[in-house]
Structures are given as C-alpha cells and as structure tokens.
C-alpha positions in Angstrom: 29.6 105.9 101.5 32.8 104.8 103.0 33.8 105.4 106.0 36.3 104.8 108.9 35.5 106.3 112.1 37.6 106.3 115.6 36.7 106.9 119.0 39.1 110.0 119.8 37.6 110.6 123.3 35.4 108.7 125.8 35.9 107.5 129.3 38.1 104.5 129.3 41.3 103.3 127.0 43.5 100.3 126.8 45.7 98.5 124.5 49.3 98.1 123.1 47.1 100.1 119.8 45.9 103.2 122.3 49.7 103.9 124.0 50.0 107.7 124.7 46.7 108.2 124.0 44.2 109.6 127.7 41.4 109.0 128.4 38.2 111.3 129.6 34.9 111.3 130.9 33.7 112.9 127.2 33.5 111.2 123.5 34.6 112.6 120.3 33.9 110.8 117.7 36.7 111.3 114.2 34.7 110.3 110.4 37.3 110.0 108.2 34.4 109.4 104.8 34.8 109.7 101.2 33.4 113.0 101.3 35.4 114.4 103.9 36.9 114.6 108.0 34.1 115.2 110.4 34.0 115.4 113.6 31.9 114.3 115.7 32.0 116.3 119.6 35.2 117.3 121.3 35.3 116.4 124.5 35.4 118.1 127.7 39.0 119.2 125.8 41.8 117.2 127.9 42.0 114.3 125.6 41.1 115.8 121.9 45.0 117.3 121.2 46.7 114.9 122.4 44.5 111.4 120.9 44.0 112.7 117.6 47.2 113.8 117.5 48.5 109.6 118.9 45.7 108.3 115.9 47.1 111.1 113.8 44.0 111.8 113.2 44.8 116.0 110.9 42.3 118.3 112.5 43.6 121.0 109.9 41.6 119.1 107.1 37.5 119.5 108.2 34.9 118.7 106.5 32.3 120.1 109.8 32.6 119.5 113.2 29.2 118.1 114.4 28.4 118.6 118.0 25.6 116.3 119.2 24.4 118.0 122.1 24.6 121.1 124.6 26.6 118.7 127.2 29.9 120.4 128.1 32.0 116.6 128.2 30.1 117.3 124.5 31.8 120.8 123.5 34.5 121.1 126.3 36.8 120.9 123.7 35.6 122.6 120.8 37.6 125.9 121.4 40.9 124.2 121.5 39.5 122.2 117.8 39.0 125.6 115.7 42.7 126.5 117.3 43.6 123.0 115.6 41.7 123.6 112.5 41.0 127.3 111.8 37.5 128.1 110.0 34.5 125.3 110.1 31.5 124.6 110.0 29.9 123.7 113.1 26.0 121.7 112.7 24.5 121.1 115.9 20.4 122.4 117.0 20.0 126.1 117.8 20.0 125.2 121.4 23.6 123.9 121.8 24.6 127.3 124.1 21.3 127.2 126.9 22.0 127.1 130.3 21.4 124.3 132.7 22.3 121.8 135.5 23.3 118.8 136.7 21.6 118.5 140.2 25.0 116.2 142.3 24.1 114.5 146.1 22.6 117.2 148.5 20.8 118.9 145.9 23.7 120.8 144.5 23.9 121.9 140.9 26.7 121.7 138.4 26.6 123.5 135.1 26.5 121.1 132.4 26.3 123.7 129.6 28.3 124.5 126.3 32.0 126.2 128.8 32.2 128.8 126.1 30.9 131.7 124.3 29.0 132.0 120.6 31.5 135.0 120.2 34.1 133.4 121.1 33.8 130.2 118.9 33.0 132.6 115.5 36.1 134.9 116.6 37.7 131.8 116.3 36.7 130.5 113.0 33.4 128.3 114.0 30.4 128.9 111.8 27.4 127.5 112.9 25.3 125.6 110.8 22.2 124.9 113.4 19.7 121.4 112.7 16.3 120.9 114.0 15.4 118.8 111.1 16.2 115.6 109.7 18.9 116.8 106.6 21.7 115.3 105.0 24.9 117.9 105.3 26.6 115.5 103.2 25.8 113.1 99.9 25.3 109.3 102.7 25.5 111.4 105.7 23.0 113.2 107.6 22.0 114.8 111.1 18.7 113.3 112.9 18.0 116.7 114.3 15.4 116.9 116.3 14.1 113.0 118.2 10.0 112.9 118.2 9.2 111.0 121.9 6.9 108.4 121.4 7.7 105.1 123.9 6.1 105.3 127.4 9.4 104.1 129.0 12.2 106.6 127.6 11.4 109.3 130.1 14.5 111.4 129.7 16.9 112.1 133.2 15.5 114.0 136.1 18.5 115.2 136.8 19.3 117.3 134.3 18.0 120.8 134.2 17.1 123.8 133.1 16.0 126.7 135.8 12.3 127.6 134.2 10.2 130.5 136.1 8.3 127.8 138.8 12.7 126.6 139.5 14.4 123.3 138.2 12.3 121.9 135.7 13.6 118.5 134.2 15.8 119.3 130.5 14.3 116.8 128.1 17.6 118.0 125.9 15.8 118.6 122.9 18.8 119.4 120.8 20.1 116.0 121.1 20.8 114.4 117.2 22.3 111.5 116.1 24.5 111.3 112.7 23.4 108.5 110.1 25.8 107.0 107.1 24.2 105.5 104.3 27.2 103.0 103.8 27.2 99.7 101.4 26.7 96.7 104.6 24.0 99.2 105.9 22.5 102.4 107.7 25.3 103.4 110.9 23.9 105.2 113.7 26.2 107.3 115.8 25.4 108.8 118.6 25.9 111.4 121.1 24.6 110.4 124.4 20.9 109.3 123.3 19.0 111.9 125.6 16.4 111.5 123.3 15.8 107.4 124.2 17.5 104.9 122.3 14.3 103.0 120.6 13.5 106.6 119.7 16.6 107.3 117.8 16.4 103.8 116.1 12.2 104.6 114.9 12.7 107.7 114.0 16.3 107.2 111.9 14.0 104.3 110.1 11.3 106.0 109.4 13.4 109.0 107.9 15.2 106.5 105.8 12.3 104.0 105.2 14.8 100.7 106.0 14.2 99.0 108.7 17.5 97.2 109.0 21.0 99.2 111.0 24.5 97.7 109.9 26.0 99.0 113.1 24.8 101.3 116.4 27.8 103.1 118.6 28.1 105.1 121.4 27.4 106.4 124.7 22.9 105.3 125.3 23.3 107.7 129.2 21.2 103.8 130.5 23.5 104.4 133.3 21.7 106.8 134.2 17.9 105.7 133.4 15.4 102.9 135.0 15.5 99.6 134.6 11.9 99.4 133.1 14.1 101.4 130.4 17.2 98.6 129.5 14.7 95.9 129.7 12.3 98.0 126.5 15.4 98.6 124.7 16.9 95.5 125.1 14.0 94.0 123.9 13.9 96.7 120.7 17.3 96.0 119.9 16.5 92.0 120.3 14.0 92.5 117.6 15.3 95.0 115.4 17.8 93.8 112.0 21.1 95.5 113.8 24.0 93.6 112.9 26.9 95.5 115.6 26.0 96.7 118.8 28.9 99.2 119.7 28.7 101.4 123.1 30.0 103.7 125.6 30.7 107.0 127.2 27.7 106.9 129.9 26.2 103.7 129.1 27.8 102.1 132.3 29.1 99.1 133.1 26.4 97.1 134.3 23.9 98.0 131.1 27.1 97.1 129.0 27.7 93.9 131.1 23.2 92.7 130.4 24.3 93.9 126.4 27.7 91.7 126.8 25.3 89.0 127.4 22.2 89.6 125.5 24.4 90.0 121.8 27.2 88.2 122.2 29.2 88.9 119.1 27.8 91.0 117.9 28.3 93.3 120.5 31.5 95.7 121.8 32.9 98.2 123.9 33.8 101.4 122.2 37.1 102.6 124.5 40.0 106.0 122.8 41.0 104.0 120.1 38.0 102.1 119.2 38.0 101.9 114.6 34.9 100.2 113.1 35.7 101.1 108.5 32.3 100.2 106.6 
C-alpha cells in the first residue's frame, strides 16, 4: 500500500505550511491511499472542517471513517464530517456509544463519551461497521480491534471511569483500536490514544502480522496520564524493537515527548496539525 498521512486535528499547530489551520485538544488523520481515502477520528469538531479546507482534503470522497474509540475528542467532529461526506461506512467498536466520564478536580465528573446518538448519525449517512477482531478493511489496511492487555505496567488511566452497580469503575476502554498499514517501507501503525498501552498494541500488531520491524508509529500514546514506570518501560520496549520512526502527539504530553526526543534523536518527530508522512 502507498499512502499520504496528514494530521488534520491535534493540540498544536505551527509553521507557515499550516497557515490558516487551527488547533484543539483532539486527533484526526486523513489517509490518502491507493485503495481510497479514509479518515481516522474527527477531533472535537471545532477544527476538522476548517483544516480539511486548509490542507485541501476532500471529505466528500471517503471510503470510510474509522473511530479509534468513543471519547469526544476523537468523535466530536463526526456529525460535521458526515454533513460534508454524505453516506459512508464508519468503522468502530460496538462500545462506541457507551457512557463514560473523566473524574476532574474535586471529584467532579466530566462526560467524555460520544456526543451524538446513533440514530442521529445514521440519519446523516453513517453506516456503522462494528469491529472487535483484527481485520482487513481494504488491501493493506487493517484495524486491530480489541487489544489484549498483557503487560504488567500498562494499567490505563484511573481517572477515566464508567458507572457500575457499585459506583465508579475504571474504564479499561476495550474499544481502543489502532490502524495498521502494510507498505513498501514496512508496517505503519497509526494510533488513536493508545489506551490499551503502546507496548500491548505493538506486540499485538507484531503477533498478527508476523513482522517484527515497524517503519513508523504515529499518534497519541496517553503517556501524559500514566506512571513514570510506564514511560520508562515503554521507552525500553521501543528501544528494543525495530522501529524506524516515532511520531507522537495529542495525549502524549510534552515531558514524555521530550524524553522520546532525547532517547530516539532523529527517529523522533512531533505531530502537530499539518504533519505529513508519505509511505
């Protein structure tokens, strides 16, 4: 597969090449491939349409929309995209519409789930395809489905919760999925937020593809919200693995990103709005 990967939504934007683009706390990536165009996530909805226009990405010509998980900073722009695209397949985990919350300062809850009802989205042309297992959705383009949680140090974020019979319970975000591309340069792994744990994700991708080498990783790693142990162990695993490019963004956080820059040097790149990777 050949592809051009462009970041449309992210927490930061800079550079003359991104003149006119705007930033928000969110994530969306436009995938131009020889199998058609796909959109991974939609940000919160405040920047996706503007930035698609700035970077001349036609949302009317999508083979599919992929939702990495249910959080509103990845799904909030879905309705606006559907208004632009018309009927289109939307690949997502069955948990995409579940209620979930973030526990903020002083114990206050903040709703972080999908902001739209399924019926509304379908009325605008969303054709949901629910994904739980690793599967190919176009030649060379795969979705991981649910990621097995095997490492001992990737424990998720205890501030992200659902309401159970006994009150708040940690949301393990089983709907967290990742995009995998098989390209001439090697595997390209495009993350949402890595709620399953980056090392769990990469180990699963290697298991399913039978390939140990990874050309590029791009996306959110959620290391801004996890323990120092997880950052240390993740860094060690990345150094031990055959990864040629590591591009982080969104929920990674500045200090973990700086750590990766120090550890990986020229292999590392940051991914603000307007970042392009061609493979």
